[in-house]
HTML snippet that shows the backbone in 3Dmol.js (N, CA, C, O; Angstrom):
<script src="https://3Dmol.org/build/3Dmol-min.js"></script>
<div id="view" style="width:600px;height:400px;position:relative"></div>
<script>
const pdb = `
ATOM      1  N   MET A   1       0.837  -0.875   0.215  1.00  0.00           N
ATOM      2  CA  MET A   1      -0.196   0.452   0.190  1.00  0.00           C
ATOM      3  C   MET A   1       0.526   1.104   0.173  1.00  0.00           C
ATOM      4  O   MET A   1       1.495   0.978   0.922  1.00  0.00           O
ATOM      5  N   GLU A   2       0.405   2.127  -0.694  1.00  0.00           N
ATOM      6  CA  GLU A   2       1.130   3.599  -0.748  1.00  0.00           C
ATOM      7  C   GLU A   2       0.320   4.610  -0.136  1.00  0.00           C
ATOM      8  O   GLU A   2      -0.901   4.595  -0.287  1.00  0.00           O
ATOM      9  N   GLN A   3       0.890   5.472   0.531  1.00  0.00           N
ATOM     10  CA  GLN A   3      -0.175   6.349   0.964  1.00  0.00           C
ATOM     11  C   GLN A   3       0.680   7.668   0.728  1.00  0.00           C
ATOM     12  O   GLN A   3       1.880   7.498   0.513  1.00  0.00           O
ATOM     13  N   PHE A   4       0.203   8.916   0.745  1.00  0.00           N
ATOM     14  CA  PHE A   4       0.547  10.426   0.775  1.00  0.00           C
ATOM     15  C   PHE A   4      -0.295  11.351   1.398  1.00  0.00           C
ATOM     16  O   PHE A   4      -1.485  11.040   1.431  1.00  0.00           O
ATOM     17  N   ASP A   5      -0.072  12.060   1.734  1.00  0.00           N
ATOM     18  CA  ASP A   5      -0.580  13.169   2.463  1.00  0.00           C
ATOM     19  C   ASP A   5      -0.515  14.465   1.554  1.00  0.00           C
ATOM     20  O   ASP A   5       0.510  14.627   0.892  1.00  0.00           O
ATOM     21  N   PHE A   6      -1.714  15.564   1.460  1.00  0.00           N
ATOM     22  CA  PHE A   6      -1.842  16.595   0.733  1.00  0.00           C
ATOM     23  C   PHE A   6      -2.665  17.723   1.516  1.00  0.00           C
ATOM     24  O   PHE A   6      -3.859  17.525   1.742  1.00  0.00           O
ATOM     25  N   VAL A   7      -2.132  18.732   1.871  1.00  0.00           N
ATOM     26  CA  VAL A   7      -2.964  19.761   1.843  1.00  0.00           C
ATOM     27  C   VAL A   7      -3.346  20.872   0.229  1.00  0.00           C
ATOM     28  O   VAL A   7      -2.767  21.247  -0.791  1.00  0.00           O
ATOM     29  N   VAL A   8      -4.871  21.024   1.000  1.00  0.00           N
ATOM     30  CA  VAL A   8      -5.372  21.254  -0.600  1.00  0.00           C
ATOM     31  C   VAL A   8      -4.838  22.953  -0.540  1.00  0.00           C
ATOM     32  O   VAL A   8      -4.649  23.649   0.457  1.00  0.00           O
ATOM     33  N   ALA A   9      -4.697  23.269  -1.868  1.00  0.00           N
ATOM     34  CA  ALA A   9      -3.986  25.133  -1.772  1.00  0.00           C
ATOM     35  C   ALA A   9      -4.611  25.272  -2.806  1.00  0.00           C
ATOM     36  O   ALA A   9      -3.929  25.876  -3.634  1.00  0.00           O
ATOM     37  N   ASN A  10      -5.574  25.008  -3.160  1.00  0.00           N
ATOM     38  CA  ASN A  10      -7.121  25.687  -3.978  1.00  0.00           C
ATOM     39  C   ASN A  10      -8.081  26.364  -3.454  1.00  0.00           C
ATOM     40  O   ASN A  10      -8.987  25.827  -2.817  1.00  0.00           O
ATOM     41  N   PRO A  11      -7.988  27.727  -3.679  1.00  0.00           N
ATOM     42  CA  PRO A  11      -8.707  28.768  -2.896  1.00  0.00           C
ATOM     43  C   PRO A  11     -10.224  28.276  -2.851  1.00  0.00           C
ATOM     44  O   PRO A  11     -10.849  29.070  -2.149  1.00  0.00           O
ATOM     45  N   VAL A  12     -10.970  27.359  -3.291  1.00  0.00           N
ATOM     46  CA  VAL A  12     -12.079  26.999  -3.281  1.00  0.00           C
ATOM     47  C   VAL A  12     -12.117  25.351  -3.096  1.00  0.00           C
ATOM     48  O   VAL A  12     -12.908  24.570  -3.624  1.00  0.00           O
ATOM     49  N   GLY A  13     -11.055  25.062  -2.213  1.00  0.00           N
ATOM     50  CA  GLY A  13     -10.857  23.663  -1.712  1.00  0.00           C
ATOM     51  C   GLY A  13     -11.304  22.176  -3.010  1.00  0.00           C
ATOM     52  O   GLY A  13     -10.912  22.550  -4.115  1.00  0.00           O
ATOM     53  N   ILE A  14     -11.599  21.533  -3.053  1.00  0.00           N
ATOM     54  CA  ILE A  14     -11.961  20.109  -4.039  1.00  0.00           C
ATOM     55  C   ILE A  14     -13.151  20.486  -4.176  1.00  0.00           C
ATOM     56  O   ILE A  14     -14.009  19.783  -3.643  1.00  0.00           O
ATOM     57  N   HIS A  15     -13.606  21.781  -4.976  1.00  0.00           N
ATOM     58  CA  HIS A  15     -15.162  21.541  -5.773  1.00  0.00           C
ATOM     59  C   HIS A  15     -15.750  21.056  -6.772  1.00  0.00           C
ATOM     60  O   HIS A  15     -15.337  19.921  -6.532  1.00  0.00           O
ATOM     61  N   ALA A  16     -16.257  20.936  -7.541  1.00  0.00           N
ATOM     62  CA  ALA A  16     -16.560  20.197  -8.792  1.00  0.00           C
ATOM     63  C   ALA A  16     -15.993  20.046 -10.088  1.00  0.00           C
ATOM     64  O   ALA A  16     -16.076  19.035 -10.785  1.00  0.00           O
ATOM     65  N   ARG A  17     -15.418  21.099 -10.367  1.00  0.00           N
ATOM     66  CA  ARG A  17     -13.891  20.730 -11.360  1.00  0.00           C
ATOM     67  C   ARG A  17     -12.672  20.120 -10.999  1.00  0.00           C
ATOM     68  O   ARG A  17     -12.147  19.429 -11.872  1.00  0.00           O
ATOM     69  N   PRO A  18     -12.115  20.217  -9.933  1.00  0.00           N
ATOM     70  CA  PRO A  18     -10.883  19.728  -9.152  1.00  0.00           C
ATOM     71  C   PRO A  18     -11.243  18.084  -9.200  1.00  0.00           C
ATOM     72  O   PRO A  18     -10.523  17.172  -9.603  1.00  0.00           O
ATOM     73  N   ALA A  19     -12.476  18.027  -8.702  1.00  0.00           N
ATOM     74  CA  ALA A  19     -12.606  16.653  -8.264  1.00  0.00           C
ATOM     75  C   ALA A  19     -12.977  15.819  -9.104  1.00  0.00           C
ATOM     76  O   ALA A  19     -12.817  14.615  -8.905  1.00  0.00           O
ATOM     77  N   MET A  20     -13.745  16.470 -10.593  1.00  0.00           N
ATOM     78  CA  MET A  20     -13.603  15.990 -11.366  1.00  0.00           C
ATOM     79  C   MET A  20     -12.209  15.615 -12.073  1.00  0.00           C
ATOM     80  O   MET A  20     -12.129  14.483 -12.549  1.00  0.00           O
ATOM     81  N   LEU A  21     -11.403  16.244 -12.151  1.00  0.00           N
ATOM     82  CA  LEU A  21     -10.292  16.064 -13.071  1.00  0.00           C
ATOM     83  C   LEU A  21      -9.405  15.203 -12.055  1.00  0.00           C
ATOM     84  O   LEU A  21      -8.533  14.734 -12.786  1.00  0.00           O
ATOM     85  N   LEU A  22      -9.205  14.819 -10.951  1.00  0.00           N
ATOM     86  CA  LEU A  22      -8.928  13.716  -9.784  1.00  0.00           C
ATOM     87  C   LEU A  22      -9.154  12.567 -10.087  1.00  0.00           C
ATOM     88  O   LEU A  22      -8.370  11.625 -10.201  1.00  0.00           O
ATOM     89  N   ALA A  23     -10.735  12.637 -10.290  1.00  0.00           N
ATOM     90  CA  ALA A  23     -11.086  11.640 -10.505  1.00  0.00           C
ATOM     91  C   ALA A  23     -10.696  11.112 -11.943  1.00  0.00           C
ATOM     92  O   ALA A  23     -10.275   9.959 -12.035  1.00  0.00           O
ATOM     93  N   GLN A  24     -10.806  11.828 -12.961  1.00  0.00           N
ATOM     94  CA  GLN A  24     -10.109  11.115 -14.268  1.00  0.00           C
ATOM     95  C   GLN A  24      -8.986  10.891 -13.996  1.00  0.00           C
ATOM     96  O   GLN A  24      -8.813   9.972 -14.795  1.00  0.00           O
ATOM     97  N   GLU A  25      -8.007  10.998 -13.472  1.00  0.00           N
ATOM     98  CA  GLU A  25      -6.368  11.002 -13.906  1.00  0.00           C
ATOM     99  C   GLU A  25      -6.660   9.692 -12.915  1.00  0.00           C
ATOM    100  O   GLU A  25      -6.897   8.759 -13.682  1.00  0.00           O
ATOM    101  N   ALA A  26      -6.740   9.245 -11.597  1.00  0.00           N
ATOM    102  CA  ALA A  26      -7.361   8.084 -11.059  1.00  0.00           C
ATOM    103  C   ALA A  26      -7.944   7.352 -11.699  1.00  0.00           C
ATOM    104  O   ALA A  26      -7.793   6.243 -11.186  1.00  0.00           O
ATOM    105  N   ARG A  27      -8.517   7.291 -12.505  1.00  0.00           N
ATOM    106  CA  ARG A  27      -9.252   5.858 -13.364  1.00  0.00           C
ATOM    107  C   ARG A  27      -8.504   5.494 -13.960  1.00  0.00           C
ATOM    108  O   ARG A  27      -8.625   4.369 -14.447  1.00  0.00           O
ATOM    109  N   ARG A  28      -7.091   6.467 -14.267  1.00  0.00           N
ATOM    110  CA  ARG A  28      -5.919   5.959 -15.627  1.00  0.00           C
ATOM    111  C   ARG A  28      -5.522   4.300 -14.522  1.00  0.00           C
ATOM    112  O   ARG A  28      -5.447   3.229 -15.125  1.00  0.00           O
ATOM    113  N   PHE A  29      -5.368   4.325 -13.381  1.00  0.00           N
ATOM    114  CA  PHE A  29      -4.922   3.367 -12.577  1.00  0.00           C
ATOM    115  C   PHE A  29      -5.636   2.597 -12.182  1.00  0.00           C
ATOM    116  O   PHE A  29      -6.680   2.897 -11.604  1.00  0.00           O
ATOM    117  N   GLN A  30      -5.125   1.037 -12.466  1.00  0.00           N
ATOM    118  CA  GLN A  30      -6.049   0.014 -12.029  1.00  0.00           C
ATOM    119  C   GLN A  30      -6.365   0.019 -10.181  1.00  0.00           C
ATOM    120  O   GLN A  30      -7.400  -0.164  -9.540  1.00  0.00           O
ATOM    121  N   SER A  31      -4.966   0.314  -9.769  1.00  0.00           N
ATOM    122  CA  SER A  31      -4.987   0.490  -7.912  1.00  0.00           C
ATOM    123  C   SER A  31      -6.618   0.785  -7.352  1.00  0.00           C
ATOM    124  O   SER A  31      -7.413   1.322  -8.123  1.00  0.00           O
ATOM    125  N   ARG A  32      -6.959   0.464  -6.214  1.00  0.00           N
ATOM    126  CA  ARG A  32      -8.200   0.720  -5.594  1.00  0.00           C
ATOM    127  C   ARG A  32      -7.245   2.345  -5.477  1.00  0.00           C
ATOM    128  O   ARG A  32      -6.016   2.389  -5.439  1.00  0.00           O
ATOM    129  N   ILE A  33      -8.073   3.449  -5.439  1.00  0.00           N
ATOM    130  CA  ILE A  33      -7.844   4.893  -4.563  1.00  0.00           C
ATOM    131  C   ILE A  33      -8.664   5.344  -3.915  1.00  0.00           C
ATOM    132  O   ILE A  33      -9.762   5.505  -4.449  1.00  0.00           O
ATOM    133  N   GLN A  34      -8.472   5.760  -2.418  1.00  0.00           N
ATOM    134  CA  GLN A  34      -9.470   6.049  -1.457  1.00  0.00           C
ATOM    135  C   GLN A  34      -8.618   7.642  -0.963  1.00  0.00           C
ATOM    136  O   GLN A  34      -7.482   7.775  -0.507  1.00  0.00           O
ATOM    137  N   VAL A  35      -9.079   8.107  -1.094  1.00  0.00           N
ATOM    138  CA  VAL A  35      -9.071   9.932  -0.459  1.00  0.00           C
ATOM    139  C   VAL A  35      -9.385   9.980   1.136  1.00  0.00           C
ATOM    140  O   VAL A  35     -10.545   9.641   0.905  1.00  0.00           O
ATOM    141  N   GLU A  36      -9.373  10.068   2.143  1.00  0.00           N
ATOM    142  CA  GLU A  36      -9.685  10.380   3.353  1.00  0.00           C
ATOM    143  C   GLU A  36      -9.807  12.083   3.905  1.00  0.00           C
ATOM    144  O   GLU A  36      -8.774  12.742   3.786  1.00  0.00           O
ATOM    145  N   TYR A  37     -10.459  12.453   4.217  1.00  0.00           N
ATOM    146  CA  TYR A  37     -10.383  13.551   5.245  1.00  0.00           C
ATOM    147  C   TYR A  37     -11.241  13.711   6.346  1.00  0.00           C
ATOM    148  O   TYR A  37     -12.076  12.832   6.133  1.00  0.00           O
ATOM    149  N   GLY A  38     -11.585  14.306   7.447  1.00  0.00           N
ATOM    150  CA  GLY A  38     -12.161  14.329   8.380  1.00  0.00           C
ATOM    151  C   GLY A  38     -13.184  13.268   9.143  1.00  0.00           C
ATOM    152  O   GLY A  38     -14.231  13.220   9.789  1.00  0.00           O
ATOM    153  N   GLY A  39     -11.836  12.237   8.453  1.00  0.00           N
ATOM    154  CA  GLY A  39     -13.022  11.102   9.080  1.00  0.00           C
ATOM    155  C   GLY A  39     -13.729  10.295   8.140  1.00  0.00           C
ATOM    156  O   GLY A  39     -14.026   9.118   8.344  1.00  0.00           O
ATOM    157  N   ARG A  40     -14.008  10.967   7.063  1.00  0.00           N
ATOM    158  CA  ARG A  40     -14.907  10.006   5.680  1.00  0.00           C
ATOM    159  C   ARG A  40     -13.463   9.861   4.469  1.00  0.00           C
ATOM    160  O   ARG A  40     -12.404  10.419   4.180  1.00  0.00           O
ATOM    161  N   LYS A  41     -14.231   8.836   4.119  1.00  0.00           N
ATOM    162  CA  LYS A  41     -13.280   8.130   3.005  1.00  0.00           C
ATOM    163  C   LYS A  41     -13.806   8.779   2.072  1.00  0.00           C
ATOM    164  O   LYS A  41     -14.612   9.633   2.443  1.00  0.00           O
ATOM    165  N   ALA A  42     -13.566   8.637   0.515  1.00  0.00           N
ATOM    166  CA  ALA A  42     -14.517   8.830  -0.859  1.00  0.00           C
ATOM    167  C   ALA A  42     -13.579   7.736  -1.680  1.00  0.00           C
ATOM    168  O   ALA A  42     -12.750   6.938  -1.242  1.00  0.00           O
ATOM    169  N   ASN A  43     -13.859   7.902  -2.534  1.00  0.00           N
ATOM    170  CA  ASN A  43     -13.088   6.857  -3.965  1.00  0.00           C
ATOM    171  C   ASN A  43     -12.597   7.886  -4.269  1.00  0.00           C
ATOM    172  O   ASN A  43     -13.120   8.988  -4.102  1.00  0.00           O
ATOM    173  N   GLY A  44     -11.400   7.647  -4.815  1.00  0.00           N
ATOM    174  CA  GLY A  44     -10.439   8.362  -5.450  1.00  0.00           C
ATOM    175  C   GLY A  44     -10.882   8.499  -7.151  1.00  0.00           C
ATOM    176  O   GLY A  44     -10.213   9.269  -7.841  1.00  0.00           O
ATOM    177  N   LYS A  45     -12.148   7.642  -7.849  1.00  0.00           N
ATOM    178  CA  LYS A  45     -12.096   7.626  -9.533  1.00  0.00           C
ATOM    179  C   LYS A  45     -13.674   7.915  -9.406  1.00  0.00           C
ATOM    180  O   LYS A  45     -14.423   7.536 -10.306  1.00  0.00           O
ATOM    181  N   ASN A  46     -14.157   8.577  -8.300  1.00  0.00           N
ATOM    182  CA  ASN A  46     -15.265   8.905  -8.304  1.00  0.00           C
ATOM    183  C   ASN A  46     -15.792  10.502  -8.100  1.00  0.00           C
ATOM    184  O   ASN A  46     -16.421  10.732  -7.067  1.00  0.00           O
ATOM    185  N   MET A  47     -15.587  11.467  -8.927  1.00  0.00           N
ATOM    186  CA  MET A  47     -16.289  12.628  -8.460  1.00  0.00           C
ATOM    187  C   MET A  47     -17.487  12.934  -7.478  1.00  0.00           C
ATOM    188  O   MET A  47     -17.338  13.983  -6.852  1.00  0.00           O
ATOM    189  N   ALA A  48     -18.312  12.433  -7.293  1.00  0.00           N
ATOM    190  CA  ALA A  48     -19.197  13.152  -6.623  1.00  0.00           C
ATOM    191  C   ALA A  48     -18.940  12.348  -5.172  1.00  0.00           C
ATOM    192  O   ALA A  48     -19.048  13.173  -4.264  1.00  0.00           O
ATOM    193  N   SER A  49     -18.631  10.991  -4.648  1.00  0.00           N
ATOM    194  CA  SER A  49     -17.567  10.565  -3.806  1.00  0.00           C
ATOM    195  C   SER A  49     -16.484  11.410  -2.903  1.00  0.00           C
ATOM    196  O   SER A  49     -16.277  11.414  -1.689  1.00  0.00           O
ATOM    197  N   LEU A  50     -15.855  12.152  -4.033  1.00  0.00           N
ATOM    198  CA  LEU A  50     -14.689  12.861  -3.499  1.00  0.00           C
ATOM    199  C   LEU A  50     -15.757  14.706  -3.409  1.00  0.00           C
ATOM    200  O   LEU A  50     -15.019  15.576  -3.872  1.00  0.00           O
ATOM    201  N   LEU A  51     -16.342  14.962  -3.219  1.00  0.00           N
ATOM    202  CA  LEU A  51     -16.929  16.343  -3.130  1.00  0.00           C
ATOM    203  C   LEU A  51     -17.911  15.983  -1.385  1.00  0.00           C
ATOM    204  O   LEU A  51     -18.197  16.779  -0.491  1.00  0.00           O
ATOM    205  N   THR A  52     -18.206  14.390  -1.500  1.00  0.00           N
ATOM    206  CA  THR A  52     -18.454  14.643  -0.422  1.00  0.00           C
ATOM    207  C   THR A  52     -17.639  14.738   0.830  1.00  0.00           C
ATOM    208  O   THR A  52     -18.011  14.845   1.998  1.00  0.00           O
ATOM    209  N   LEU A  53     -16.322  14.668   0.262  1.00  0.00           N
ATOM    210  CA  LEU A  53     -15.686  15.074   1.615  1.00  0.00           C
ATOM    211  C   LEU A  53     -15.142  16.543   2.360  1.00  0.00           C
ATOM    212  O   LEU A  53     -14.494  16.749   3.385  1.00  0.00           O
ATOM    213  N   ARG A  54     -15.845  17.611   1.132  1.00  0.00           N
ATOM    214  CA  ARG A  54     -15.966  18.511   1.472  1.00  0.00           C
ATOM    215  C   ARG A  54     -14.971  19.141   1.901  1.00  0.00           C
ATOM    216  O   ARG A  54     -15.217  19.728   2.955  1.00  0.00           O
ATOM    217  N   ALA A  55     -13.493  19.320   1.358  1.00  0.00           N
ATOM    218  CA  ALA A  55     -12.589  19.593   1.581  1.00  0.00           C
ATOM    219  C   ALA A  55     -12.052  21.233   1.026  1.00  0.00           C
ATOM    220  O   ALA A  55     -11.903  21.621  -0.132  1.00  0.00           O
ATOM    221  N   ASP A  56     -11.895  21.788   1.989  1.00  0.00           N
ATOM    222  CA  ASP A  56     -11.511  23.369   1.859  1.00  0.00           C
ATOM    223  C   ASP A  56     -10.193  23.710   2.104  1.00  0.00           C
ATOM    224  O   ASP A  56      -9.498  23.306   3.036  1.00  0.00           O
ATOM    225  N   GLN A  57      -9.857  24.543   1.140  1.00  0.00           N
ATOM    226  CA  GLN A  57      -8.116  25.263   1.314  1.00  0.00           C
ATOM    227  C   GLN A  57      -7.741  24.975   2.619  1.00  0.00           C
ATOM    228  O   GLN A  57      -8.417  25.195   3.624  1.00  0.00           O
ATOM    229  N   GLY A  58      -6.404  24.369   2.554  1.00  0.00           N
ATOM    230  CA  GLY A  58      -6.138  24.369   4.008  1.00  0.00           C
ATOM    231  C   GLY A  58      -6.352  22.447   4.213  1.00  0.00           C
ATOM    232  O   GLY A  58      -5.287  21.836   4.126  1.00  0.00           O
ATOM    233  N   ALA A  59      -7.006  21.998   4.342  1.00  0.00           N
ATOM    234  CA  ALA A  59      -7.420  20.809   4.332  1.00  0.00           C
ATOM    235  C   ALA A  59      -6.462  19.863   4.166  1.00  0.00           C
ATOM    236  O   ALA A  59      -6.039  19.873   3.010  1.00  0.00           O
ATOM    237  N   LYS A  60      -5.962  19.065   4.849  1.00  0.00           N
ATOM    238  CA  LYS A  60      -4.547  17.920   4.824  1.00  0.00           C
ATOM    239  C   LYS A  60      -5.432  16.260   4.608  1.00  0.00           C
ATOM    240  O   LYS A  60      -5.815  15.527   5.520  1.00  0.00           O
ATOM    241  N   VAL A  61      -5.537  16.080   3.457  1.00  0.00           N
ATOM    242  CA  VAL A  61      -6.002  14.851   2.567  1.00  0.00           C
ATOM    243  C   VAL A  61      -5.191  14.033   2.736  1.00  0.00           C
ATOM    244  O   VAL A  61      -4.075  14.388   3.114  1.00  0.00           O
ATOM    245  N   SER A  62      -5.457  12.782   2.531  1.00  0.00           N
ATOM    246  CA  SER A  62      -4.782  11.319   2.617  1.00  0.00           C
ATOM    247  C   SER A  62      -5.159  10.139   1.225  1.00  0.00           C
ATOM    248  O   SER A  62      -6.199   9.519   1.006  1.00  0.00           O
ATOM    249  N   PHE A  63      -4.171  10.156   0.649  1.00  0.00           N
ATOM    250  CA  PHE A  63      -4.017   9.278  -0.107  1.00  0.00           C
ATOM    251  C   PHE A  63      -3.854   7.774  -0.294  1.00  0.00           C
ATOM    252  O   PHE A  63      -2.836   7.348  -0.840  1.00  0.00           O
ATOM    253  N   LEU A  64      -4.815   6.945   0.137  1.00  0.00           N
ATOM    254  CA  LEU A  64      -4.604   5.655   0.167  1.00  0.00           C
ATOM    255  C   LEU A  64      -4.897   4.738  -1.255  1.00  0.00           C
ATOM    256  O   LEU A  64      -5.998   4.589  -1.785  1.00  0.00           O
ATOM    257  N   ILE A  65      -3.534   4.145  -1.737  1.00  0.00           N
ATOM    258  CA  ILE A  65      -3.414   3.483  -3.137  1.00  0.00           C
ATOM    259  C   ILE A  65      -2.945   2.422  -2.611  1.00  0.00           C
ATOM    260  O   ILE A  65      -1.961   2.367  -1.873  1.00  0.00           O
ATOM    261  N   GLU A  66      -3.755   1.356  -3.032  1.00  0.00           N
ATOM    262  CA  GLU A  66      -3.429  -0.550  -3.018  1.00  0.00           C
ATOM    263  C   GLU A  66      -3.786  -0.969  -4.489  1.00  0.00           C
ATOM    264  O   GLU A  66      -4.881  -0.878  -5.045  1.00  0.00           O
ATOM    265  N   GLY A  67      -2.462  -1.506  -5.045  1.00  0.00           N
ATOM    266  CA  GLY A  67      -2.892  -2.867  -6.236  1.00  0.00           C
ATOM    267  C   GLY A  67      -1.422  -2.738  -6.919  1.00  0.00           C
ATOM    268  O   GLY A  67      -0.379  -2.204  -6.542  1.00  0.00           O
ATOM    269  N   GLY A  68      -1.750  -3.379  -7.957  1.00  0.00           N
ATOM    270  CA  GLY A  68      -0.197  -3.769  -9.253  1.00  0.00           C
ATOM    271  C   GLY A  68      -0.035  -2.408  -9.243  1.00  0.00           C
ATOM    272  O   GLY A  68       0.094  -2.216  -8.034  1.00  0.00           O
ATOM    273  N   ASP A  69       0.050  -1.297  -9.783  1.00  0.00           N
ATOM    274  CA  ASP A  69       0.075  -0.043  -9.922  1.00  0.00           C
ATOM    275  C   ASP A  69       0.183   1.003  -9.056  1.00  0.00           C
ATOM    276  O   ASP A  69       0.233   2.200  -9.337  1.00  0.00           O
ATOM    277  N   GLU A  70       0.213   0.510  -8.041  1.00  0.00           N
ATOM    278  CA  GLU A  70       0.236   1.602  -6.755  1.00  0.00           C
ATOM    279  C   GLU A  70       1.277   2.466  -7.247  1.00  0.00           C
ATOM    280  O   GLU A  70       1.056   3.530  -7.825  1.00  0.00           O
ATOM    281  N   LYS A  71       2.613   1.905  -6.965  1.00  0.00           N
ATOM    282  CA  LYS A  71       3.424   3.214  -6.887  1.00  0.00           C
ATOM    283  C   LYS A  71       4.112   4.005  -7.481  1.00  0.00           C
ATOM    284  O   LYS A  71       5.031   4.712  -7.067  1.00  0.00           O
ATOM    285  N   GLU A  72       3.261   3.799  -9.421  1.00  0.00           N
ATOM    286  CA  GLU A  72       3.181   4.603 -10.094  1.00  0.00           C
ATOM    287  C   GLU A  72       2.026   5.621 -10.218  1.00  0.00           C
ATOM    288  O   GLU A  72       2.161   6.638 -10.899  1.00  0.00           O
ATOM    289  N   ALA A  73       0.759   5.299  -9.475  1.00  0.00           N
ATOM    290  CA  ALA A  73      -0.741   5.854  -9.118  1.00  0.00           C
ATOM    291  C   ALA A  73      -0.107   7.049  -8.322  1.00  0.00           C
ATOM    292  O   ALA A  73      -0.268   8.239  -8.591  1.00  0.00           O
ATOM    293  N   ALA A  74       0.734   6.465  -7.172  1.00  0.00           N
ATOM    294  CA  ALA A  74       0.910   7.457  -5.564  1.00  0.00           C
ATOM    295  C   ALA A  74       1.618   8.602  -6.394  1.00  0.00           C
ATOM    296  O   ALA A  74       0.958   9.640  -6.327  1.00  0.00           O
ATOM    297  N   LYS A  75       2.805   8.727  -7.182  1.00  0.00           N
ATOM    298  CA  LYS A  75       3.630   9.296  -7.704  1.00  0.00           C
ATOM    299  C   LYS A  75       3.134  10.497  -8.560  1.00  0.00           C
ATOM    300  O   LYS A  75       3.361  11.689  -8.357  1.00  0.00           O
ATOM    301  N   HIS A  76       2.201   9.768  -9.848  1.00  0.00           N
ATOM    302  CA  HIS A  76       1.542  10.823 -10.652  1.00  0.00           C
ATOM    303  C   HIS A  76       0.457  11.590  -9.603  1.00  0.00           C
ATOM    304  O   HIS A  76       0.304  12.811  -9.556  1.00  0.00           O
ATOM    305  N   LEU A  77      -0.406  10.401  -8.609  1.00  0.00           N
ATOM    306  CA  LEU A  77      -1.674  11.397  -8.487  1.00  0.00           C
ATOM    307  C   LEU A  77      -0.863  12.729  -7.616  1.00  0.00           C
ATOM    308  O   LEU A  77      -1.193  13.895  -7.837  1.00  0.00           O
ATOM    309  N   ASN A  78       0.326  12.337  -6.520  1.00  0.00           N
ATOM    310  CA  ASN A  78       0.975  13.497  -5.969  1.00  0.00           C
ATOM    311  C   ASN A  78       1.439  14.515  -6.814  1.00  0.00           C
ATOM    312  O   ASN A  78       1.285  15.642  -6.344  1.00  0.00           O
ATOM    313  N   ASN A  79       1.993  14.453  -7.989  1.00  0.00           N
ATOM    314  CA  ASN A  79       2.627  15.106  -8.766  1.00  0.00           C
ATOM    315  C   ASN A  79       1.329  16.675  -9.436  1.00  0.00           C
ATOM    316  O   ASN A  79       1.462  17.897  -9.505  1.00  0.00           O
ATOM    317  N   PHE A  80       0.011  15.541  -9.847  1.00  0.00           N
ATOM    318  CA  PHE A  80      -1.165  15.633 -10.487  1.00  0.00           C
ATOM    319  C   PHE A  80      -1.596  17.153  -9.146  1.00  0.00           C
ATOM    320  O   PHE A  80      -1.872  18.317  -9.436  1.00  0.00           O
ATOM    321  N   CYS A  81      -1.523  16.680  -8.090  1.00  0.00           N
ATOM    322  CA  CYS A  81      -2.358  17.249  -6.674  1.00  0.00           C
ATOM    323  C   CYS A  81      -1.619  18.409  -6.177  1.00  0.00           C
ATOM    324  O   CYS A  81      -2.235  19.344  -5.665  1.00  0.00           O
ATOM    325  N   ILE A  82      -0.191  18.422  -6.301  1.00  0.00           N
ATOM    326  CA  ILE A  82       0.582  19.971  -6.660  1.00  0.00           C
ATOM    327  C   ILE A  82       0.312  20.454  -7.384  1.00  0.00           C
ATOM    328  O   ILE A  82       0.100  21.599  -6.984  1.00  0.00           O
ATOM    329  N   HIS A  83       0.060  20.350  -8.762  1.00  0.00           N
ATOM    330  CA  HIS A  83      -0.273  21.375  -9.881  1.00  0.00           C
ATOM    331  C   HIS A  83      -1.552  22.082 -10.016  1.00  0.00           C
ATOM    332  O   HIS A  83      -1.805  23.194 -10.479  1.00  0.00           O
ATOM    333  N   ASN A  84      -2.593  20.819  -9.300  1.00  0.00           N
ATOM    334  CA  ASN A  84      -3.983  21.148  -9.027  1.00  0.00           C
ATOM    335  C   ASN A  84      -4.835  21.543  -8.219  1.00  0.00           C
ATOM    336  O   ASN A  84      -5.645  22.455  -8.389  1.00  0.00           O
ATOM    337  N   LEU A  85      -4.708  20.941  -7.390  1.00  0.00           N
ATOM    338  CA  LEU A  85      -5.270  21.105  -5.987  1.00  0.00           C
ATOM    339  C   LEU A  85      -4.562  22.198  -5.279  1.00  0.00           C
ATOM    340  O   LEU A  85      -4.872  22.487  -4.123  1.00  0.00           O
TER     341      LEU A  85
END
`;
const viewer = $3Dmol.createViewer("view");
viewer.addModel(pdb, "pdb");
viewer.setStyle({}, {cartoon: {color: "spectrum"}});
viewer.zoomTo();
viewer.render();
</script>
C-alpha cells in the first residue's frame, strides 16, 4: 500500500472541477484509490464521492492506494495534486 498526504491549496477547495479532474486521473490506474479527510473516505475515482469530503483550502487529505500499479499511481497523483489542487 502506498500513502501520501496533501494539503489543498486551491482557494475553493476540492470543488466540482478539481474533483472531476482528480477522478479522471485516478481512473487511469488499476489500483484502488481512496481519499480520506475529516474521518470520511471517498472513492478517488468517483467525482461525487470526492465532493462528499468537503475538503476546503488548507485541508490535509490522505491518499491510500493499493494495487499492482500503486507506486506509479501515488507518484502521478501526488504530482497532479501539487499542480491542480
